[in-house]
N, C-alpha and C positions, 0 to 999 in steps of 0.2 A: 504494500500500500504506500502511495506517495504521501509525503508530508504536505500538510495544508499551509504551512507557513512559507513565506517568501515575499518577493517584491510584487505584490498584487497591483498596486497603483501603477507601477511602471508597465506591467503587462497590459493593463486596461488602456493606458495612453497609446501604446503601440497599436492596439487593435483599432482605436478610433482613427489614428493616422492612416493605417493600412486600408480601412474601409473607405475612407475619403479618397485616397489615391486610386483605388480600384474602380470606384464609381466614376472618377474624373477621366481615367484612362479609357474606360468603356465608352463614355460619352464622346471622347475624342475619336475613337475608332469608328463610331457611328456617324461622324460629321458628314460624310458623303451623302447620307440620307436626309440631311436637313432641308434641302431645297427640292425635295421630291414629294410625291403624294404618299410615300411609304414611311412617313415619319412616325405613323402609329406602330410600325414594327419595332422602333427603338424602345417603346414602352415595354414590349414583351422581353426584349433583350435585357433591359435594366431590371425587370421583375425577376428574370432568371438569375442575374448576378446577385440580387438581394437574397434570393433563396439559397444560393450557394454560400454566401457569407454567413447566413443564419446557421448553417451546419457547423461552422468553425468558431464563431464569435458570440459574445454575450448580447444581452438585450440592448444595451446602450449603443454599441457600434452598429447594430442592425437598424435601430431607429434612426441613427445619423445617416446611414446609407440609404434608407427609404426616403428620408426628407431631401437629401441631396439629389437623389434620382428624380424626384418629382420636380425639384427646382431646375435641374439641368435640362430635363425634357421640356419644361415650360419655356425656359429662357432661350434655348438653342434650337429647338425643333418645332414647337407649335407656332404657327404664324400668328401675328407678326414676330419675326425673330428678334432676339436681343432685347426683348421687353417681357414684362410679366403680364401684359394685357393679352386676353384671349378673346378673339372676335366671335368665333362660332360657338353656338350653344352646345353642340355635340362635343366640341373639344373641351369645353368647361366640364361637361358631364364625365367625359373620359378621363380628364385630369383628376377630378375628384375621386373617381373609382380607382384610378391608378394609385393615388396616394393611400387610399384606404386598403386596397388589396396588398400593396407593398408592405404597409405597416402591419396588417394582420398576418400576412404570410411570414414576415420576418419574426414577429413575436411568437406565432405558433410553432414555427420551425425551431426557434431557440428553446421554447418550452419542451418540445419533444426531445431535443438533444439533451436538455437538462435531466429529463425523466430517464432517458437512456443511461446517462452518466450515473444517476442515482441508483438505477437497477444494477449497473456494473459494480458500483461501490458496495452496495449491499451484498451482492453475490461474493465479492472479494472478501468482505468482512465476515460473512457467514462461513466461508471456506477457512479464513484465518482462525475463527473461533472454533471451528470443527477440528482443525489441526492442533490448536492449543489444547482442547479437551482430550484429544487422542493422545498427545504426548504426555499430558499430565496424568492420564489414567495408566500409562505404562511406567511412569516414574515410580521408583521404590525408594522411600526415604525422603526426608526433608531436603537434603542437599541436592538430590536429583530434581525435585520439584522446583527448587530455586534456580537451578541451572537452566531448566526449560523456560521458566518465567523470564529470567533475564534475557535469554536469547530471543524469545518471541516478542518481548517489549521492544527490543532493539530493532528487530526486523520490521515491525508494524508501525512503530511510532518514532523511530530514529532518535531515541533518547536512551541514555544509560540509567539504569535503576539501581538503587541501593536498599536492600531489604534488612530491616532491623527487627528481629523476632524476640519474643518473650522467653524467659528462662524456665517456663513451666509453672511459675508461681505468680503469674500476672505482673511481672516486673521486666521491663525492657532491658536487653543487654546493651553494653556500651558500644560494641562493635557489630558489624554485619556477620551473618552466619557463614557466608562464603568469603566476603571481602574483609577478612580480619585485620588487614593492614589499615583500613579506614576506621576512624574513630570520631564520634560526635563530640563537638565542643560542648561545654557546660550549658550554654544558652540554647544550642541546637537540641541537646538532650531534653531540656525542659519542654521545648515545643513538641518534640516527638512523643514525650510522655503525655502531654495535653491531648494530642491527636489520638493516642492510644486509649486514653481514659474516656474521652468525650465522643469518640467515633466520628469526628469531623475533620475535614482537611484543613490545613493551615500552610502559610507561606506565600510565595509569589502567586499572583493571579487568583487569590482567594480573599474573602472578606476579613480573614484573620492573617494578615501578612506577617506580623510579629518580627519584622526586620530580617526575614530570610530572603535570599535570592534564588531559592529552590522551593519546590512544593512537596509537602508530606501528605500522603493519603493513608487512611486507616485500612487495614485488612480485617474486615468484620466477618466472623463466622456465625453459624447458627447457635453454637454452644459455647465456643471459646473464640477469642480474638487472637490470631497468631502473632500479630505485630503491626508494623507500618512499612511503607515503601516511600523512598524519597527519589524524586526525579527533578532534573533542571530543564525547564522549558524556555524556549526563546520567545514564544507567544502563547497566549491563552488558547485552550482548546476551543474549536468551533462547537456549536450546539450539537451537531450530529456526531462529532468526535467525542464529546463528553459521555454520551450514552455508550458508545463503543468502548471507551476506556473503562467506564464503570463495569461493563459486562466482563471485560478482561480481568479486572481486579476481583470480581465475584468468583470467576472460575479458579483463579490462583488462590484466593482465600479459602475456597472449599477444599482444594487439594491439600493446602498446608494444614487446614484443620483436620482433615482425614489422617494425615501423617502424625500430627500432634496427638490425636486421640489414640492412634496405634501405638505410639511410643509410650504414652501414659498407661495403656492397658498392658503393654509388655513390661513396664516398670512395676506395675502392680503384681503381675504374675511372678516376676523375678523376686519381689519382696516376699510374696506368699511362699514361693519355693525356698527362699533363703530362711524364712521363719520356720518352715517345716523341717528343713535340713538341720537348722540349729537345734530345734527341739529334739529331733531324732538323735543327733550327735550328742547333745547334752545328756539325754536319758541313757544312751548306750555307754558313753564314757563314764558317767557317774556310777553306772552299774558295774561295768568292767573294771574300773579302777578300784572300786570298793573291795572286790573279792581278793585280788592279790595283795593290796595294801593291808587289809584285815588279816590275811594269812601271815604276812611278814611281821606285822605288829604283834600278833598273838604268839607266833613262834619266838620272836625276839624277847617278848615279855617272859615267856616260860623259861628261856635260857638265862635271863638276867636275874629273875626273882626266885628261882628254885634250883635245888641241886638235882641234876638229872644224871642218869647213867650215861656211859659213853654211847651206848646204842640209841638212847633217847636224844642225846645231843646230835648224833649223826642224822637221825630222822628229822629233827627240827631243822637242821641245816639244809637237808634235802628239800623240805617244804619251803624254806626261804628261797632256795635256789630256783625251784620250780615256779614259785610265785614271781620271782624276779624275771625269769624268762618270759612268763606270760605278760608281765608289765612291759618288758622291752619289746615284745612282739607287737603289743598295742601301739607303742610309740613309733615303732618302725612303720607300721601300716599308715598311721596318720601322716608321718613325714613323706612316705612314698606317694600317697594320694595327693598331697600338697604339691609335690614335684611334678606329678603327672598333669594336674590342672594348670600349673604355671608354665607347662611346656618345656621344663628344664631337663627332661629325661631324654637322653640320646644313647644309643647302643655303641659301646666301644668294642669293636669286633676284633677277634683274634682266633687263632687255630687252637682247638682243644680236643682232647679225647673225651667222648661223651660218657665213657665209663667213669671217669674221674668226677664228672659233674653229677651223675646219678648217685654214685656212692657217697658223695659229700652231702647231698640232700637227705639221703637215707640215714646217714650217721648223725646229722643234726637233729633228726626226729627219732632217735633211737628209743627214748623213753616213751614217746607218744605211740610208737609202733609196736611196743611190746605185746599188747593184747591182740595183735593181728598177725597175719602171715603176709609179709610183703614179698611178692614175686616179681623179680626184675628180669625182663626179657629184652636183650639187646641183639640186634641183627649181627650175625656172625662176621660178615664182611663190612661192618660199620666203619666208614672212613672218618678221618678227622673232620670236624665241622667248624665253620667260622662263625662265632657267636660271642655274645657278652656273657661270660661265665657267671658273674654275680647276678645279673638280671634273670637268666634262665634258672639259676639255682633258686632264686626267690619265687619264681613261677611254680617250679616243682614243689617247693616247700609249702606254698599256699594250697596247691591242689591236694597234696597228701594230707595236710592238716584238715582240709575240708572232708576228705574221705574218713579220717579217724573220728571226726565228730558225728558223722551220720551212719557209718557202717556198724553193724552189730559186732560185739567182741568175738574173737576167734574166727572171724570171717577173713576172706582173702582179698587183699588189695594188689592189683597188678599194675606195674609200671613197665610199659614196653616202648622201645625206641627203634626206629628204622630210618632208612635213607633211600630215596628213589628220585631220579630225574632232577637233581639239584634241590631237592626239598627234604628237610629233616622232619620226621613225623614222630610225635610223642603222644602216648595215650595213657591215661590214668583211669582205671575202672575199679568199682567197688560193688559190694552186694547190699548196699543200704536201701532205703525206701525209694530213692530217686527223687524226682521233682514233679509236682503237679504239671500236667501238660500246658495248662494255661499260664504257668509261671515261668516256663523255660525262657521266654523272651526277656524276662527281667533279671535273670540270674547274675548277669555281669554288671548290673546297676549298683551304684554306691548305696550302702546301708540296706541292701536287700537281704531279708531273711524270710524263710518260709514261715507262713502263719502257723503258730502252735509249736515252733521249733524250741527245743529246750537247750540247744547248744549255745555256747557263749560266742563272743566276738562281736565286732561292730558291723559285720556285713561288708567289709572292704577287701577281703582277701582275693575274691574272684575278680573284682573290679580292677585291682592292682595287677593281677595276672594278665588280664586282657590288655591293659595299657603297656606292660612290659613286652608282651608278644607283638603288639602292633608297632612298638618302637623298633622291632627287627624287620618290620614289613610283613609280618606273618599274620595268621588268623587263629582264633580259638573258637571251638564249637562244643556244644553239649547235647547229649541225647540220653534218653532212658533206655536201658537194656531190656530186651524182651524177658530175660531171665530174672530181672530185678536189679536195681542199682543204677548208677549213672556212669556215663563214659564221657570224659573230656578228651577232645582231640585237638592237638596243636600242630600246625604246619608252618614251618619257617624256611624261607628260601635261603640257601647257603651255597657258597661257591664250591665247585668240584675241586677237591684237593689235588695239587700237582707238586711233585717233589721238587721240580726245578723252581717253581714259584716260591715254595716254602724256603728253599735255600737262599733265594734272592732277598726275601723279606727278612730272614735272619741276619744276612750280611748288612 
């Protein structure tokens, strides 16, 4: 859309001069017909010229052309020549009709041209509003909406816009959302706040100038007001442009309000989720900490305040040690889940013998595995694997701990390891009750525990195992065995060991 501002007076003056020159030149070209009986033809020629001018010029130049045509035809072509006197009655009648027809023809043609121009402008504006609505509907987030708004305002009104939004608490920010390098002065900020609070425009070309050389418009929504927009205009908007501009702002305001409400709803959901996690974490930690702390305090008190046999001292020390291990496991899980959420977990890969890793995990859980039969199955031709020893050890540790908590005593827990096509596969199976089918999708979520479960823990072990496996670019899955119990399957891509490569890495 072209801008309506510009040198309008100069353009109109040019049209007046041009229409006068064209009528004069046409009269001059028709001069040979002045002394003939065909001087009436000149009137038709001049009428045609006036009609042509009406398709390009405004009403004023056309009226001037009509008047000059009548005067020139009368003065140079109607006998007697070079006077304004008309002898014949029919010439007087024709002259009057010529002037009226020329005038009406010029005015009507100009009006038709204006209507056509208005239709084109409306069509162009409708299309621009459609494009704006389309782009705003596709925008996701406040920043994208502002990017579209700034671009479309520039394309359609040839002005730069500066959006100042509220902070979610009905208080305007000091800087723009996207143009953070721009900052309002104190006086300008007061005006922007007045516009925001009163939902009225202020600044240049408004009743409330307030000493500004730019104009600030409110962005009014149906439920909340997103903020204000400032633009610097060279001239005041024409009447038809005002409604077009207001419609533009309504579309932008609605899109911003939509995104604001979306952000507020997301913030509420986040707060609700945070509150729920806080309560879950607080309840779980308070319960899990109480048990080992009470054990340590009780055993320590017995050792300090009574004389016990050597066997009793040994038993109490074992209780303290076991409780300390449980407490340390709890702290380790909390630290690991924090590292995973902050994105600070990265696998430090190196070549290892999987037998060392499996045996280390089994040895760490020697006491917990005593009531069970742990069966370790490692592929006979199992090659070296490139992995992070500490992370995978923690994964196996958490999976085996989970099995000991759910499997019945004296049952068999199987840990099997294999390698195929560049992928290491580990499986941990048990003969416990398994998981409810509708809960399988939640097993790896934080703080998840099966309803009615009597086992301890925060419900973080499986979530941590999943995070550590994914840090290797691998995957972990769970399924219930047909014969009962659960099966965890881990697949981790690892390089094919090559003696030459190993030697080069050692060097």
